[in-house]
mmCIF file as gemmi writes it, N, C-alpha and C atoms, coordinates in Angstrom:
data_model
loop_
_atom_site.group_PDB
_atom_site.id
_atom_site.type_symbol
_atom_site.label_atom_id
_atom_site.label_alt_id
_atom_site.label_comp_id
_atom_site.label_asym_id
_atom_site.label_entity_id
_atom_site.label_seq_id
_atom_site.pdbx_PDB_ins_code
_atom_site.Cartn_x
_atom_site.Cartn_y
_atom_site.Cartn_z
_atom_site.occupancy
_atom_site.B_iso_or_equiv
_atom_site.pdbx_formal_charge
_atom_site.auth_seq_id
_atom_site.auth_asym_id
_atom_site.pdbx_PDB_model_num
ATOM 1 N N . UNK Axp A 1 ? 26.882 -12.401 28.745 1 0 ? 1 A 1
ATOM 2 C CA . UNK Axp A 1 ? 25.523 -12.962 28.83 1 0 ? 1 A 1
ATOM 3 C C . UNK Axp A 1 ? 24.485 -11.874 28.58 1 0 ? 1 A 1
ATOM 4 N N . UNK Axp A 2 ? 24.737 -10.694 29.105 1 0 ? 2 A 1
ATOM 5 C CA . UNK Axp A 2 ? 23.787 -9.598 28.926 1 0 ? 2 A 1
ATOM 6 C C . UNK Axp A 2 ? 23.679 -9.228 27.452 1 0 ? 2 A 1
ATOM 7 N N . UNK Axp A 3 ? 24.801 -9.25 26.737 1 0 ? 3 A 1
ATOM 8 C CA . UNK Axp A 3 ? 24.774 -8.917 25.31 1 0 ? 3 A 1
ATOM 9 C C . UNK Axp A 3 ? 23.94 -9.938 24.535 1 0 ? 3 A 1
ATOM 10 N N . UNK Axp A 4 ? 24.038 -11.21 24.892 1 0 ? 4 A 1
ATOM 11 C CA . UNK Axp A 4 ? 23.268 -12.249 24.209 1 0 ? 4 A 1
ATOM 12 C C . UNK Axp A 4 ? 21.771 -12.052 24.46 1 0 ? 4 A 1
ATOM 13 N N . UNK Axp A 5 ? 21.393 -11.755 25.693 1 0 ? 5 A 1
ATOM 14 C CA . UNK Axp A 5 ? 19.977 -11.533 26.012 1 0 ? 5 A 1
ATOM 15 C C . UNK Axp A 5 ? 19.464 -10.318 25.256 1 0 ? 5 A 1
ATOM 16 N N . UNK Axp A 6 ? 20.262 -9.252 25.214 1 0 ? 6 A 1
ATOM 17 C CA . UNK Axp A 6 ? 19.85 -8.037 24.516 1 0 ? 6 A 1
ATOM 18 C C . UNK Axp A 6 ? 19.675 -8.332 23.028 1 0 ? 6 A 1
ATOM 19 N N . UNK Axp A 7 ? 20.578 -9.137 22.455 1 0 ? 7 A 1
ATOM 20 C CA . UNK Axp A 7 ? 20.483 -9.481 21.038 1 0 ? 7 A 1
ATOM 21 C C . UNK Axp A 7 ? 19.218 -10.307 20.777 1 0 ? 7 A 1
ATOM 22 N N . UNK Axp A 8 ? 18.9 -11.244 21.665 1 0 ? 8 A 1
ATOM 23 C CA . UNK Axp A 8 ? 17.694 -12.061 21.495 1 0 ? 8 A 1
ATOM 24 C C . UNK Axp A 8 ? 16.442 -11.196 21.573 1 0 ? 8 A 1
ATOM 25 N N . UNK Axp A 9 ? 16.415 -10.258 22.505 1 0 ? 9 A 1
ATOM 26 C CA . UNK Axp A 9 ? 15.251 -9.378 22.641 1 0 ? 9 A 1
ATOM 27 C C . UNK Axp A 9 ? 15.1 -8.527 21.388 1 0 ? 9 A 1
ATOM 28 N N . UNK Axp A 10 ? 16.226 -8.019 20.881 1 0 ? 10 A 1
ATOM 29 C CA . UNK Axp A 10 ? 16.171 -7.196 19.673 1 0 ? 10 A 1
ATOM 30 C C . UNK Axp A 10 ? 15.699 -8.031 18.483 1 0 ? 10 A 1
ATOM 31 N N . UNK Axp A 11 ? 16.194 -9.27 18.372 1 0 ? 11 A 1
ATOM 32 C CA . UNK Axp A 11 ? 15.766 -10.138 17.278 1 0 ? 11 A 1
ATOM 33 C C . UNK Axp A 11 ? 14.279 -10.457 17.37 1 0 ? 11 A 1
ATOM 34 N N . UNK Axp A 12 ? 13.802 -10.732 18.583 1 0 ? 12 A 1
ATOM 35 C CA . UNK Axp A 12 ? 12.378 -10.998 18.756 1 0 ? 12 A 1
ATOM 36 C C . UNK Axp A 12 ? 11.529 -9.782 18.437 1 0 ? 12 A 1
ATOM 37 N N . UNK Axp A 13 ? 12.048 -8.594 18.794 1 0 ? 13 A 1
ATOM 38 C CA . UNK Axp A 13 ? 11.311 -7.358 18.51 1 0 ? 13 A 1
ATOM 39 C C . UNK Axp A 13 ? 11.164 -7.158 17.006 1 0 ? 13 A 1
ATOM 40 N N . UNK Axp A 14 ? 12.281 -7.327 16.28 1 0 ? 14 A 1
ATOM 41 C CA . UNK Axp A 14 ? 12.215 -7.152 14.826 1 0 ? 14 A 1
ATOM 42 C C . UNK Axp A 14 ? 11.341 -8.231 14.189 1 0 ? 14 A 1
ATOM 43 N N . UNK Axp A 15 ? 11.364 -9.444 14.767 1 0 ? 15 A 1
ATOM 44 C CA . UNK Axp A 15 ? 10.524 -10.514 14.244 1 0 ? 15 A 1
ATOM 45 C C . UNK Axp A 15 ? 9.045 -10.174 14.417 1 0 ? 15 A 1
ATOM 46 N N . UNK Axp A 16 ? 8.682 -9.668 15.588 1 0 ? 16 A 1
ATOM 47 C CA . UNK Axp A 16 ? 7.285 -9.3 15.835 1 0 ? 16 A 1
ATOM 48 C C . UNK Axp A 16 ? 6.868 -8.133 14.953 1 0 ? 16 A 1
ATOM 49 N N . UNK Axp A 17 ? 7.77 -7.154 14.767 1 0 ? 17 A 1
ATOM 50 C CA . UNK Axp A 17 ? 7.459 -6.016 13.888 1 0 ? 17 A 1
ATOM 51 C C . UNK Axp A 17 ? 7.25 -6.508 12.454 1 0 ? 17 A 1
ATOM 52 N N . UNK Axp A 18 ? 8.095 -7.444 12.02 1 0 ? 18 A 1
ATOM 53 C CA . UNK Axp A 18 ? 7.959 -7.981 10.668 1 0 ? 18 A 1
ATOM 54 C C . UNK Axp A 18 ? 6.649 -8.727 10.499 1 0 ? 18 A 1
ATOM 55 N N . UNK Axp A 19 ? 6.284 -9.539 11.488 1 0 ? 19 A 1
ATOM 56 C CA . UNK Axp A 19 ? 5.018 -10.283 11.404 1 0 ? 19 A 1
ATOM 57 C C . UNK Axp A 19 ? 3.828 -9.332 11.438 1 0 ? 19 A 1
ATOM 58 N N . UNK Axp A 20 ? 3.912 -8.287 12.265 1 0 ? 20 A 1
ATOM 59 C CA . UNK Axp A 20 ? 2.812 -7.32 12.34 1 0 ? 20 A 1
ATOM 60 C C . UNK Axp A 20 ? 2.666 -6.586 11.01 1 0 ? 20 A 1
ATOM 61 N N . UNK Axp A 21 ? 3.802 -6.231 10.39 1 0 ? 21 A 1
ATOM 62 C CA . UNK Axp A 21 ? 3.758 -5.549 9.096 1 0 ? 21 A 1
ATOM 63 C C . UNK Axp A 21 ? 3.149 -6.468 8.033 1 0 ? 21 A 1
ATOM 64 N N . UNK Axp A 22 ? 3.549 -7.737 8.057 1 0 ? 22 A 1
ATOM 65 C CA . UNK Axp A 22 ? 3.014 -8.701 7.087 1 0 ? 22 A 1
ATOM 66 C C . UNK Axp A 22 ? 1.514 -8.882 7.278 1 0 ? 22 A 1
ATOM 67 N N . UNK Axp A 23 ? 1.071 -8.963 8.538 1 0 ? 23 A 1
ATOM 68 C CA . UNK Axp A 23 ? -0.354 -9.117 8.821 1 0 ? 23 A 1
ATOM 69 C C . UNK Axp A 23 ? -1.125 -7.876 8.359 1 0 ? 23 A 1
ATOM 70 N N . UNK Axp A 24 ? -0.529 -6.685 8.559 1 0 ? 24 A 1
ATOM 71 C CA . UNK Axp A 24 ? -1.178 -5.441 8.129 1 0 ? 24 A 1
ATOM 72 C C . UNK Axp A 24 ? -1.317 -5.405 6.609 1 0 ? 24 A 1
ATOM 73 N N . UNK Axp A 25 ? -0.255 -5.817 5.902 1 0 ? 25 A 1
ATOM 74 C CA . UNK Axp A 25 ? -0.302 -5.833 4.438 1 0 ? 25 A 1
ATOM 75 C C . UNK Axp A 25 ? -1.362 -6.819 3.954 1 0 ? 25 A 1
ATOM 76 N N . UNK Axp A 26 ? -1.434 -7.984 4.6 1 0 ? 26 A 1
ATOM 77 C CA . UNK Axp A 26 ? -2.447 -8.978 4.22 1 0 ? 26 A 1
ATOM 78 C C . UNK Axp A 26 ? -3.859 -8.436 4.478 1 0 ? 26 A 1
ATOM 79 N N . UNK Axp A 27 ? -4.037 -7.713 5.583 1 0 ? 27 A 1
ATOM 80 C CA . UNK Axp A 27 ? -5.35 -7.156 5.9 1 0 ? 27 A 1
ATOM 81 C C . UNK Axp A 27 ? -5.736 -6.107 4.865 1 0 ? 27 A 1
ATOM 82 N N . UNK Axp A 28 ? -4.79 -5.265 4.468 1 0 ? 28 A 1
ATOM 83 C CA . UNK Axp A 28 ? -5.073 -4.231 3.462 1 0 ? 28 A 1
ATOM 84 C C . UNK Axp A 28 ? -5.407 -4.884 2.129 1 0 ? 28 A 1
ATOM 85 N N . UNK Axp A 29 ? -4.657 -5.934 1.772 1 0 ? 29 A 1
ATOM 86 C CA . UNK Axp A 29 ? -4.917 -6.63 0.507 1 0 ? 29 A 1
ATOM 87 C C . UNK Axp A 29 ? -6.302 -7.277 0.53 1 0 ? 29 A 1
ATOM 88 N N . UNK Axp A 30 ? -6.674 -7.867 1.663 1 0 ? 30 A 1
ATOM 89 C CA . UNK Axp A 30 ? -7.991 -8.499 1.774 1 0 ? 30 A 1
ATOM 90 C C . UNK Axp A 30 ? -9.102 -7.453 1.671 1 0 ? 30 A 1
ATOM 91 N N . UNK Axp A 31 ? -8.919 -6.319 2.333 1 0 ? 31 A 1
ATOM 92 C CA . UNK Axp A 31 ? -9.934 -5.264 2.261 1 0 ? 31 A 1
ATOM 93 C C . UNK Axp A 31 ? -10.054 -4.726 0.842 1 0 ? 31 A 1
ATOM 94 N N . UNK Axp A 32 ? -8.927 -4.536 0.166 1 0 ? 32 A 1
ATOM 95 C CA . UNK Axp A 32 ? -8.979 -4.037 -1.212 1 0 ? 32 A 1
ATOM 96 C C . UNK Axp A 32 ? -9.641 -5.066 -2.117 1 0 ? 32 A 1
ATOM 97 N N . UNK Axp A 33 ? -9.396 -6.358 -1.88 1 0 ? 33 A 1
ATOM 98 C CA . UNK Axp A 33 ? -10.028 -7.4 -2.692 1 0 ? 33 A 1
ATOM 99 C C . UNK Axp A 33 ? -11.535 -7.429 -2.45 1 0 ? 33 A 1
ATOM 100 N N . UNK Axp A 34 ? -11.952 -7.191 -1.211 1 0 ? 34 A 1
ATOM 101 C CA . UNK Axp A 34 ? -13.38 -7.181 -0.894 1 0 ? 34 A 1
ATOM 102 C C . UNK Axp A 34 ? -14.051 -5.937 -1.47 1 0 ? 34 A 1
ATOM 103 N N . UNK Axp A 35 ? -13.362 -4.815 -1.432 1 0 ? 35 A 1
ATOM 104 C CA . UNK Axp A 35 ? -13.956 -3.563 -1.902 1 0 ? 35 A 1
ATOM 105 C C . UNK Axp A 35 ? -13.863 -3.407 -3.42 1 0 ? 35 A 1
ATOM 106 N N . UNK Axp A 36 ? -13.049 -4.221 -4.068 1 0 ? 36 A 1
ATOM 107 C CA . UNK Axp A 36 ? -12.84 -4.061 -5.514 1 0 ? 36 A 1
ATOM 108 C C . UNK Axp A 36 ? -14.12 -4.261 -6.325 1 0 ? 36 A 1
ATOM 109 N N . UNK Axp A 37 ? -14.956 -5.297 -6.061 1 0 ? 37 A 1
ATOM 110 C CA . UNK Axp A 37 ? -16.183 -5.457 -6.861 1 0 ? 37 A 1
ATOM 111 C C . UNK Axp A 37 ? -17.094 -4.233 -6.794 1 0 ? 37 A 1
ATOM 112 N N . UNK Axp A 38 ? -17.245 -3.642 -5.624 1 0 ? 38 A 1
ATOM 113 C CA . UNK Axp A 38 ? -18.102 -2.467 -5.486 1 0 ? 38 A 1
ATOM 114 C C . UNK Axp A 38 ? -17.549 -1.315 -6.323 1 0 ? 38 A 1
ATOM 115 N N . UNK Axp A 39 ? -16.221 -1.16 -6.298 1 0 ? 39 A 1
ATOM 116 C CA . UNK Axp A 39 ? -15.619 -0.095 -7.097 1 0 ? 39 A 1
ATOM 117 C C . UNK Axp A 39 ? -15.82 -0.354 -8.587 1 0 ? 39 A 1
ATOM 118 N N . UNK Axp A 40 ? -15.703 -1.629 -9.006 1 0 ? 40 A 1
ATOM 119 C CA . UNK Axp A 40 ? -15.916 -1.937 -10.412 1 0 ? 40 A 1
ATOM 120 C C . UNK Axp A 40 ? -17.364 -1.668 -10.806 1 0 ? 40 A 1
ATOM 121 N N . UNK Axp A 41 ? -18.312 -1.975 -9.935 1 0 ? 41 A 1
ATOM 122 C CA . UNK Axp A 41 ? -19.717 -1.696 -10.227 1 0 ? 41 A 1
ATOM 123 C C . UNK Axp A 41 ? -19.926 -0.199 -10.354 1 0 ? 41 A 1
ATOM 124 N N . UNK Axp A 42 ? -19.304 0.567 -9.464 1 0 ? 42 A 1
ATOM 125 C CA . UNK Axp A 42 ? -19.445 2.019 -9.541 1 0 ? 42 A 1
ATOM 126 C C . UNK Axp A 42 ? -18.867 2.544 -10.845 1 0 ? 42 A 1
ATOM 127 N N . UNK Axp A 43 ? -17.717 2.011 -11.261 1 0 ? 43 A 1
ATOM 128 C CA . UNK Axp A 43 ? -17.102 2.471 -12.513 1 0 ? 43 A 1
ATOM 129 C C . UNK Axp A 43 ? -17.992 2.117 -13.707 1 0 ? 43 A 1
ATOM 130 N N . UNK Axp A 44 ? -18.575 0.906 -13.706 1 0 ? 44 A 1
ATOM 131 C CA . UNK Axp A 44 ? -19.439 0.532 -14.815 1 0 ? 44 A 1
ATOM 132 C C . UNK Axp A 44 ? -20.679 1.403 -14.863 1 0 ? 44 A 1
ATOM 133 N N . UNK Axp A 45 ? -21.239 1.714 -13.682 1 0 ? 45 A 1
ATOM 134 C CA . UNK Axp A 45 ? -22.406 2.588 -13.638 1 0 ? 45 A 1
ATOM 135 C C . UNK Axp A 45 ? -22.051 3.974 -14.156 1 0 ? 45 A 1
ATOM 136 N N . UNK Axp A 46 ? -20.857 4.447 -13.824 1 0 ? 46 A 1
ATOM 137 C CA . UNK Axp A 46 ? -20.435 5.77 -14.274 1 0 ? 46 A 1
ATOM 138 C C . UNK Axp A 46 ? -20.252 5.764 -15.788 1 0 ? 46 A 1
ATOM 139 N N . UNK Axp A 47 ? -19.679 4.672 -16.339 1 0 ? 47 A 1
ATOM 140 C CA . UNK Axp A 47 ? -19.465 4.588 -17.781 1 0 ? 47 A 1
ATOM 141 C C . UNK Axp A 47 ? -20.8 4.548 -18.526 1 0 ? 47 A 1
ATOM 142 N N . UNK Axp A 48 ? -21.764 3.786 -18.002 1 0 ? 48 A 1
ATOM 143 C CA . UNK Axp A 48 ? -23.061 3.712 -18.665 1 0 ? 48 A 1
ATOM 144 C C . UNK Axp A 48 ? -23.903 4.931 -18.293 1 0 ? 48 A 1
């Protein structure tokens, strides 16, 4: 019984780590998408 509980805790831990990693990647992608127009404006200003 102890082995089953330990396995469930480990599975839940990896599940939470996976969800946290996915949320972090989504947050980084959203920030890059928001910051991209400003960077493009800066590049166009630099080119002109």
